[in-house]
Structure formats: structure tokens, C-alpha cells
N, C-alpha and C positions, 0 to 999 in steps of 0.2 A: 370398282366396288368389290368388297370381300366375299359377297354372296350373290350368286346369279341363279335365278329360277327360270328355266326354259319351259314355258307352259306347253309348247307344242310337243317337245320331246319328253316332257315330264321329268327332266333331270334338274337336280339342285347341286350346284358346285360351290364349294368353299375354297377361297384362295388366300394363302398367306404369301409372304414374300418369296419363299422358295418351295412351297408345297401346295398340293391340291387335294381336295377331299370331295368325292362325288357319290350321290345316291340317286335313286330313280323310283318314281311311283310306277310299278310294273304290273304284271298280271293280276287281275282282280283287285287292283289298288293296294296290294302289299308293297311295303317299302323295302327296296333292295339296296344293298351297299355295292357300289361299283368299284371304288378306287380310293386309295390313300397313298400318297408318295410324292415324288418330284413333280414340279409344276407341269400341268398339261394344258394351260390356257383354258379354253372352253370346249375342249374336245369331248365328244359324246362317247363314253366308255361302255355303252350298252352292248356293243358287239362282243364283249367278253362273255356275256351270258349265253350259255348253251343248255338246252333242255332235252333230256332223253328219257326214255321209259326205264326207270330204275326199279328193279325188283324189290318188293317189300317196302317201298316208299309210297305212302298214301297220297292220293290226289284229292284236292278240294272238290266238294260236291258241285260247286258252280262250274267247274271245268268240264262237266258232263263226261263225255267219253274220251276226253283228251288225257292220255296217260303220261305225257312227257313233262307235265308240270307238277312238281312236288316241292313243297317247302323244305323237305328233308335234304334237298340238293341245291338250294338256292341261297346265295349270300344275302342275309337280311340285316337291316339297319337296327332292328329291335326284334329279337326272335320271339315267336309266338308260343302258345301253350295248347297242347292237344289238337294241333292243326296239321299233324302229319310230320312234324319236325322232331326227330328223336335225339337231337343234340342237346347240349346243355341250354337251359332256357334263360331268358332275361327276366321273366316274370312268372310267379306262381301265385295265382289268386283263387280263393275259394268263393264262388258266387253264392248268392242267397239260397239257391236250390241245392247247394252242396256239390255242384259240379266244379271241376277244375278245368277251366277253359278260357282262353283269351285269343281272339282272332282279330287283331287290330288292323283296320284299313285306314289308309291316309285320307283324311277328310278336309284338312285345312293346312295351308302353308302361309306363314307370315314372316316378312323380313323387316327388321327395324334397325335404326342406328343406335349405337351405344351397347352397353353390357347389361345382360339380364341379371336379376337378383333373385335370391331365395329368401323367404320370410323367416325360416326356422334354422337355417344352416349358413355358415360362413362361405363366402366365395371370393375369388379374386376380383379386382376392380380395375376400371379404366381410369387413367390419369388424363388431365387436360393435355390435348395434343395427340393422344393415342388414336389411331384409326381402328375403330372397332364397329363391327356389325353383328347383329344377332338374328337367329333363325328359330322359329317355333313351328314344329310339325306335330299335328294332332292325329293320333291313331285311335280309332274308335271301334269297339266291338259292336256290331249291329244288333246283337241279341241282348247282351247285358247292359249296354250303354256305358260300360267302363271305358274311360279314356286314358291313354298314355300320352303325355305331352313331352315331346323331345325338345330340349333346349340346347342351342349351340351359340357360342360367341367366337368370333374370328378376330384375333389380334394380328393384323397383317404384318407389321414391321417386326414383331417379336417372334413370328413363326410359331404361334401357339393357337390351338383350338381347344376350347373348353366345352364340356358336355355335362348336362344334368337331366334329370327326369322327374316328372310329376305324374301322379296317378289321381285322376278325378273320378269320383263315383257319381256319374250323371244319371244313375238309375234311381229307383224308388226304395230300395232295401239295402241294408248294410252288406259290405263285402269284407273279406279278410285277406290281406296281403301276407304271403308266407315267404316270398322271395321277390326282390326288386333290385335289378342291376342298373347302375347309372350309365354304363356304356356297354354296347355290344358291337364288336367289330369283326366282320367276316372277311378273310382273305381268300380269294378264289383259288390261288395256288400258294399253300402255306408250308410246303415240305422243306423249304430252304431256311427255316428259321431256327435260331437258338433262343432260349429263354434265360434272361439274367434277373436274379432276385437278390435280396439283401437279408438272408436269414441270420440268426444269431442266438444269443442267450444273455442272461444278466452278466454284465461285465465284458461281454464280447459281442456287442450289438453291431448290426449291419456289416457282417462279413459278406463277401461277394461270391455268388455261386452261379455258374453258367452251365446249362445243360441243353443237349440236343432234344428237340421236341419229337416225341414218338407218337404212335397211334393209341393214345389214351388221354385221359383228362389229367392235366397237371394242375394241382390245387395249391394255392398259397393263401394263407389267411390267419386270422386270430379269433379265438372265442374266449379271450381272457378279460373281456370288458374294455380293453384298450387296444390300440394298434400294436402294442407289445414289444418286448425285447426280442421275441422269437422270430417275428416277421415284420415287414414294413410294407405299407400300402403303396408300393412303387415297384413296377417291373419294366423291363425292356424286352422287346422283340427285336432281334437283329439278324443280319445275314450270318451264315456259318463262318464266313471269312472276315467279319467285321473286326476291326482293331481300334485302338485309341483314336487314330487319325483318319481311318478310311472305312467305308461300308455303311449300308443303310441301317438306321436305328430308329425304332419307334418307342417313345416313352409314354407311360400311363401312370399318373400320380393322383391318388384319391384323396380328396380333402375331407377326411373323416377320422375321428379319433377313437372310435369304438370298434366293435367286432366288424371285420371286413372279410371279403372273399374275392379272390381272383381265380378264375378258371380259364385254362388254355387247352383247347381240344383240337387235335388233328384228326379229322374224320376219315371215313372209308374212301372218300374221293380226294384226299389230300387237301381238302379245304380246312382252313384254320379259323377257329372262333375264339375270341377273347371276350370275357365278360368280367366286370368289376363293379362291386357295390357293397351293400350291407350284407353281412353274413346271415344266412337263413336259420342258423341254429338258434332255437328258442326265440324265434322272431315270428310273431303272429300279430298283425296290426289291423285293428278294425278301422275301416273308412266308411263313415256314415253317408247317407245321400247328400250330395252337393259338397262334401268335404274333399279336401285335396291333401295328399301325402307327398312330401318332397324327399327326393333322394339326393345324396351328396354329389358335389361336383367332381368331375375328372378333368385333369389338365393334361392335354395330349401335345406331344411335340414329335416332329420328324426331321431327320437330317441325313445326308449322305456322307457326313464328315465324322463318322465313328462316335465312340463314347465321349471323346472330348467335345466334339461339336454338340452333342446332345446335352452334356453337362452345362456348356456355356449358355444354351438356350434357357434351361431351367434356372441357372444362377442369375442371369440378367433379369428374367421375368419375375422371379421371386423377390429380388431386391427392389423392384420397382412397382409391382402390382399385387403383392400378397399381404404385406403388413403395413399399416398406416402409421406406426410409431415413428416419432421424429428421430429415434435412435437408429433407424435403418440407414439413413444417409445424411441427415442434417446435423446431428450432434455426435461428436467423437465419443466413443464409449470409454469408460474409465478402466484403469488397471485396478483390480480389486484383490482383496485378501479375505478368504472365508474362514470363519472361526472353527469349522467342524473338526478338521484334523489337528488343529492346535489345542482344542479344549474339549471337544465333544460336548457333553452337557454339563461339564464341571467348570462353570465360570460364574463370574459376577461382574458388576460394572467396572470395578477396579482392574480386573484382569483384561477386560476388553479394551479399556483405555490404554493399558500398557502394550497390548498387542498392536494397537493403532499407532502408538508412538514409535515402536520399533519398525513397523511396516512403512511408515512415512519415509524413513531413511532408505528404504528399498525402491522408492519411486512409486509407491502405491497411492491411489486416489480415493479408495472406497473401502471401508470396513463393513463386512457382512456378518451380522449376528445370526447364526444358524440355529438349529433345533435346540430347545431347552429353555427358552426365555418366558414361557407362558404357564398359566395354571400352577400345578405342583410338579412340573416336569423335571425329574432327575434321571429318568431312564425312559425306555420306550414302552413302558407298561401303563402309562397314565396320561391324562390331561388333553389329548387331542380333542378339539372341539371347544375347549375353554380358552377362547381367544381374548385373554386379559393378561396384563403383565404380572409376572411373579416378582413381587417387590422384595422377597427374601433374597433374590439374586440381583435384581436391578434395583438396588436400595434407593438410588437417587431418583428413580422413575425414568420412564422411557424418554420423555421430553428433555429432561436434564442430561441424560446420557448422550442423546443425539447432539445437544448443544456442545458438550465437551469434545465430541469427535469433530464437529464442525469447527470448533475453535482451533483445532490442530491443522486446519486447512484441508480436512478430508470430508468425504461424503459418507452417508450411513445407509446400510441396507439391512433387510430383515427377511426371515424364512417363515413360510406358512405351509401347512398341509390341510387345506380347507375341506377336502372331500372325505376325510376320515374322522372317526370318533373312537376314543378309548372307552372300554367298559368302566374303568376307574376314572370317571370324569363327571363334573357337575352336569354337563349336557346330557350324557347318557342316563344319569339318574333321573333327570327331569323329563327326558323324551326318549325312552327306550324304543318307542315305535318309529323313531326317525332312522334307526339303524336297519340295514338290510339283513333280515333274518327270516327264515321260513318258519311259520308257526309250528310249534311242537318239535322243532329240531334245534339242537345246539349249533351255534354259528361256527363255521370254519374260520379259524383264526389265522392270520398271517401278520407277522411282526407285532403280534398282540394288539391288533387293531381291527375295526370293522368299518366297512364302507357306509357312509351316510346315503340315504335314499335321495339322490339328487334329482329324481323325477318329481319330488314334492315341492310345491311352490313355497310352503312355509320353511322348509329346509333352505331353499335358495335365498329366501328373504333374510333368514337368520345370518347366513354367511355374508351376504352383501352388507348387512348392517354392522356386524362385528369386525370384519376386515376393513371396511371403510373407516370405522371409528379409529382403529389403530393407525391407518395411513394418514388420517387427517389430524391426529394428535401431535405429530412431530414431523420434522423435516426429513421424511423418508425419500431417498433417491432411487432405491433399488429394492426389488422384491424377487425372491426365489420361491416359486410356486411348485410344490412337490406333491407326488402321490407315490406311496410305497407298498402297494400290493395290487394283485389282480383281483377281479370281482368274482365272488361266489355268492351262494344263498340269494339268488336273484328273486326278489319278492318285494312288492310294495303294498303297504297296508291301505293305501288310498285307491287301489284298483281292485275290481272284482276278480274272481278266480279266472273267468274266461278271458281276461285282458292282461294276464301276467306276462304274456309274450311280448308286450310292449315295453317292458321295464328297461331292458338293455339300451334301447334307442332313446327312450325318454330320459334316462340318466345323462346321456350325451347332450341332449337338447337342454336339459337343466344346467349342465356344466357350462355350455356356451352362453346361456342367459346370465349366469353368475359372472363369467369373465367379461361379457359385454358391459355389465353394470359396475364392475370394479376396474378393469384394465382400461377400458375406453374412456372412463370418466376421470382417469388420472394420467393424462398425456405426458406429464413431466416426470413420471416414474419409469425407470427402466425395469421391465419385467423379464425374468428368465424362467423358462419352464424346466421341469425335471420330473422324472418318474423312475426313481431308483436308478438314476442315470438317464439313459436314452430309451426308456420303455414306452414312451408315447411321443416319439419324435416324428411328427407328420406335418403335412402342409396346413391342416386346419389349426393345429397348435401354433404354427409359425404365422398364422393370420393374426394371432394375439400377441405372441412373444417374438421380439426381433432376434432372440437367441435362445438356445436350448442346451442343456447339459448333455454332452455326448455320451458319457458313461461314468459310472462310479469308479471304473478302473482308470486310475491315473498313471499306471506304469507307462513310461514314455515309449517303450518299444512296442507294447501292445497298442498304444495310441496311434502308431503309424498305420496300422491296419484299420483301426476305428475311423480315423479321419479319411483314409483312402475310400472305404466303402461309403461313408456318409456323403462324400463329395460327388458321387455319381449323380445326385439330384439336388442336394441341399447346399446352398452357398457357404463358403468359409465363414462369412460374417455371422452365420447362425450357430456356429459350433462353439459351445462353452468348453474352455480348456484351461487347466490350472497346473502350475508347478507344485508338486507335493513331495513328501518324503519317500513315496513309492519309487522303487528302482534305485536303491542306494548306490549301486555300482555305476550308475549313469551320471555324468557330470551335470551340474546345474546349467551350464551353458547349453548342453544338448537338450535338456528338458525344456529350456526356453525356446530353442529353435523349433521343437515339436509343437509346443503350445502357441507359438506365434502363427501356426496354421490354425487359428481360432481366435477366440475373444481375449485371451491372455489374462492370467491372474495367478494367485498363489493360494495354496491350501496347506499351510504348515504353521508351525509356531515361530513367528518372526523373532521372538525374544531369545531363542536358542541358537540363532545363526551366528557364525563367526564374523568378524569385521570383513574378512576377505569375501565371504559368501554374500554379505550385505552389499558390498561394492559391486560384485558380479550381478546381483539382482537389479541394482540401480541401473547399471549399464544396459541390461537386457530390457528393462521397462522403458528406458529412453529409446532404445532401438525399435521397440514395438511402436512407439509413438511416431518415430521417424518414418517407419515403413507402413504405417496404418493405411494411408491412401492407396498403396499398392495392394496390400492384402485384402482390404475390404471392398475396394472398388474395381480391382483389376480382374483379368481373366486368369483362371487357375488351370494348371497343366499337371497331370500325373506323369512323371518322367520314368517311373519304375513301378513294378507291382510287388508289394511286400509279401504277397501270398506265394510268389514264385521264388525258387532258389536263387539267391544272389547275395552279394556282399554289402549292398547299401540300398537305402531307400531315398529317392529324390523327388522333389516337386518344385513347382515354380509359379510365381505370380507375375503378371505382366500388365502394366497400365494399358488402358484402351488405346492410347496414342502410340504405344510401343516405345516410349521414350525412357521408361524405367522398368526394372525387373528385379525381383528377389528370388534367387535360386538357392534352395536349401538341400543339404545332403546329410544323412546320418549313416555312419558306418555301423552295420549291424553284425557283420560276420568277418572277422579277420582270418585270412588264410596265410599260411607260411609260404614265403617266396612266390607269391602269386603274380600274375601279370599286371601291368599298369592298366588302370581303369579310367574311363572317361564318361562324363555325363553330358549328353547332348541337350542343349537348350531347345525351347520351342517358343513360337509366338513373336519372335523378333523381326525387325525389318532386315531382309537379307543384305541390302546394299548400304545399310547404316553402319557406323563405327561406334563401338561401345567401350567404355572404360570399365574396369572391374575393381570394385572396392577403392575407387579413387586413384588408381594407378595411372601413370602417364602413358603407358603402352595401351594401344587401341586394337580391338579385334572386330572384324566384320561380323554382322549378324549371321551371315551364311556360314562362316567358319565355326562360330559357336554352336550353330544348329546342326551342322553336318559332321564336323570333326569332334566337337565337344570340348569340355574343360577337363584337364587331367586332375585326378583326385589323389592327394598325397597318401602314400601307402604306410610309411613308418609312423604310425600314430597309435595312441592307446585305444583300447576297446571302447566303442560307443562314442567316438569323437564325432563332432558335427562341423559342418562348414556352411557359411552363408556367403553368397556372392551377390553383391549389389551391382547391377549392370545399369549404366547410364549412357544414353545416346549423346554423343558429342558432335558439335557442329551442326 
């Protein structure tokens, strides 16, 4: 069984295939964290707890004259508030009397089979055949009756543990949450850890940063209304000496698309605490008597096999337990061409059909009509919110246009930005109160658009009706769902002044409701998320979208870093990637090799390509289809680090049975008269023999992994290589 409760010792142990996680109901019924790491069977790790008289660390009143027990020096499973623990807290609650205090005591432990669910937020799910058990531990404050309900699910074979939190007001008067973290993890000895995060900016999302943890609070988060380009709700704690292939790594991935916070604190006694959850900035949430507030889920993983081992755990789990779309594994995704860089907003139905005809020769399966098809949209100053077809552009009507594309043997896709409204729009003129604007203040503009108040049910209902009407009017196969600004002017006309601190979170809840009602009711449509590129690339979004646009930056050399950082947690199958005109010095073949580490498509004017370029594109599109099962279903290996000085970037995909592999190399820095370079493969069977690109000469897996493949030196700049390895015999 994945969860064992020893009532005599008061220990609760969670077991996955290769890891164990243990907590204990300890002194005065406070819940202590004992262990998370390699499997320990059912060993009692209570012996690690040591209690001393710590100066200036308060002692609970119930301990009477016992000065050795202080929560300030104990590893807690969910840290308290105003109970003598001065480290970063898991909760900040304002009680009805104005006090800030929560002293949760363990009052109930329940173990059940299957995966827990949340009513208001997306979570991962269990498939038929998965071995999953769940745990619920209730912490109750004996004075205020506020309850914190800790939820855990253990996916044994996947080596994954999920956590979530609920706050129930079991008292008689309202309370106000100002901070609620979904996970709190205390390491008794945390001085040997590094922190890895994925910071960035627009066009340079998810760059990789590693830092030694020192004695202060390391803070990672977003207050932009979304998980953001600047940070990502995923971090790794790892050993100082951890590498791609060796070393202990702990992953924490938050399933939430709004403001988030991760705090990592190394305290005065070298204990390390990590908390992760909703960001407390401008967050004040009223919980009335008997109401329950739900916090988002955190997906945790542990491995001793370095960053690659951790990535494999997340990639496998996300491909099987995160998104229920049939496009995750049951249906091969199409090669698409997007109209944006070909036409921007200057197009009509004739131009789109001509692009489709040209793209068909490139091996393209799907034409996507991007921004500019609706309302009176000729630039980005108008019409967001007016989700009806502009028949001055699409003269034949949407239904007829889609039929023309289908008659070419191609599928049709369309772009939306549902969460935004233009001031120059019929929607804004009819419902100015639907836009988020603080009364008496001019709105902060970004891209000349304002965010709709997604916390309002009438706004949600309008979007559900209008978007569904478009999707049901024609044979739409694909939808790109975009959002192109951060949130400001946080205000809702439907909430009183004292509840404006709920708007950020209610926006996200409203967004999830809209996506539930549009995306999940159209299972035959392939949805792709976008936020000015990868500005909201998180696990919760991937619960709805099987793929997400990595970045608006299509430059293939920049993309090497973008794909590298994204791959630390998110599968290759989720990475939207296109060949474009960006990077004019880079050959099309190299661009194709780069975007083949992703969903593969085009974002250029197909009507302007030469016959030779069309031929190359057709060959690359066919290669993507040939290697699809390796790229989308196999294990991914980072063979080099593009952030380090080097002459090439290399990566590899290997099928689960290790019978096939695709190894890709891009030469990024030519040096005069340099040494011969080799790329060492990974993930092969050492004693198996492999052919390379169909050659008759065979090489052992051990030779390819330990000696490597020689990379040709006398080549033009930005040359790429692909090696298809096939096990023979």
C-alpha cells in the first residue's frame, strides 16, 4: 500500500516505487515532517528529531516549564502562525476578533484509494490501472475552529506525490485568508542544497538559473496576474554536486496559472523550508462559516538520477495524467502553418486559400487563421471581444472558407483572445463595466487592450456562448487561445470594497470555468495555449491544452535555450515550435531540426518560398512524421548545455524500448582549426548494436554512449545534424 499509518508510533509514511515521505503527529499533536528521499520501507525516522532549549524561541503554553520544545526549531508539515515559529509561514489568517493566529493540531487521519479531486481547481488524474492512494490529514485550531485539510495522493509506479490544501471555517464568524501555501516541506539538514529555477522575460522564457541556498529567504513568484514570462511555478532543490545524470533532485510544480509564490528559507539552524502556493500580494479572501477555500495542487517528484531522471518522471507523468485530450497520445498532431508572420492582419479569404495551396506542397496538414478575422480588426487597436466574423475580410463566410481549405485536403484552425477587450469594440461600448478598471482612474493600457473581469459569471457566460458559436459553425480542427498582457487595475464591479482582494484568484477560477466549458466540450479540437508566447506556460494550462506556444521568439538559436529550459519539467510534446523567417542566416534544415524538438509547424509566407525551399520543407515535414513516435513518446536527454561555452548544442530522443533514437546537433560556434568534437549518446542499450541513418556499419550502444559520435568540422555556420539510431538484430 502506498500510504501506511502507524497509529502506535503516530507516523504516516507515503511510498512510491523509489521514494518515501514521512510525517509524524508529535508533541502536543503538532504535525512534524520527518523525511522525503530514497525508499526507507517503514522505518520510523522520529529519531532525527532533537529538541534543545533554543534562545529566543518561544515554547507553547501547554508544554508548561519544558523549554526544549519550540516550533521555531521543529520540522513541520504545515507551518503555524503566531505559535512561536518565526520562519516563513504556510498560512496567514485574520480571525474574526482581528487576531493573526493559527495553531493547527492533527485531529483526523483518513486513507482512501484513488485520487482526490478539487471542486474549483484543475488537478492531475488517475488512469485505469494506476496504483493510487490518497491521504487526508485535518489540522484544527482549538480556539478559532479553523481547519486546514492537507491532501496527498501517491502515484506509486510514477514516483509522484501530489499535495493540495483546503481551509474550512468550522467556526461561527467569517475569517480572512491573506496567505495560503499548498505545500510546506521542512528539511532537517538543508545546508547542502542548490535551488534551480526558470526565470526569463518576454521572448526569453524559462532560462535556467542555479544558485546556492544561503541563510535568507529566496523568493520566486509572479504578481502579473499570470504565472508569467518572468518566472515559472516550478523549482528544483538539488545536491550541490547534482548533474544531469547523478545526484538527488526534488521537483515542485504548482498547478496554478495566476499569481504564485515559492519561498525557500535556510534558517539559523541550517533547516530548510520550502513553501509554494498562491502569492499573498493583494490577496485577502473571505471564508464564511462552513465554507471551504481550496488551494492549488503541487506535483512533487524525487530522484537520485539527476536532472534527467527528474525530467523523465515529470515528462512521463504529464503525458499520462495531466491532460485528457485525445491529442496527447491517441491522435498524431498535424504539421501546421500559421498565418501571422505571412500576413499579420492584412488578409482575406483568397489570400488564406493561396497560402494553404502553397503550404500543401510543403507537407502541411493544417492552416491556422491568426489574429484579424473578427469584428473590425485591422490592427491591435480594436475589436477584441467582438467574436463574430469580419465578412469584409472573410467574404465567403467562415463556413465556406473552412470548406475550401478542407477541399484541399487540409484542416483549419483559428485564433482567439477571449480574456481581453478593446475600448474600440461593440462589447466595451455595451458593457464597459465588464472591463477591469478602478473607478475614477484611467486604465493602464497594454497592447491597447484591457482585461475582462473574468471573475464575473456574466462575462464567463458571454465568452462561452460566443466562442462555442464560432467553433460549432464550421469544421474547426485547431484553436490557438492567446492572452497578450499582464493584469493591472485589479477591480471588480461585482464585489464590495472589502472583497477586492479576491479578484486575482477569482479571475483564475473564472478562466478555468470558461476553459472547462469550451475546451472539454470540444474533445475533437486541438487546443494550443499562448500568452505572448510562453507567458503562462504552467501545469494547470497543460491540463487543458496538450501543447503551448513556447515563445514568440522564433529565432532557432535562441530556441535552443528556450527548449532546453522548458524541458526540465514540461514534455517535448507540449512545446509549440515553428519554422519562421527569423534567423535568416540559419538554414531551413537547421530550423527544422530545432523545431522538431517540439510540435513542428511553419510561420512564414508559403507563397514566397523557392521550389528548393518548398522541397526541403516537404522533406522535413515527412521526417517529423517519421520520427513522431520517438519525439513525442520517447525519453528526452539534454546532451549539452547551451548556456555554457561550447561549439554545439545537442539533444536526444530515445524510445522506451531503446530500439530507436533520434540524436540532433546544431553547430552554434565555429572555431578556426579546432579539435575534433564528439557527442556522446545516452539512454541506449550498452550491449545492443545500432545502425546510424540506415548505414550497414553497426556500433554498440556502449561505444556510442562512452566514445560518442564524431561531428564533422568543415561545415558552414549553423549546420545541423540528425542521427537516426536503430537497434539491429
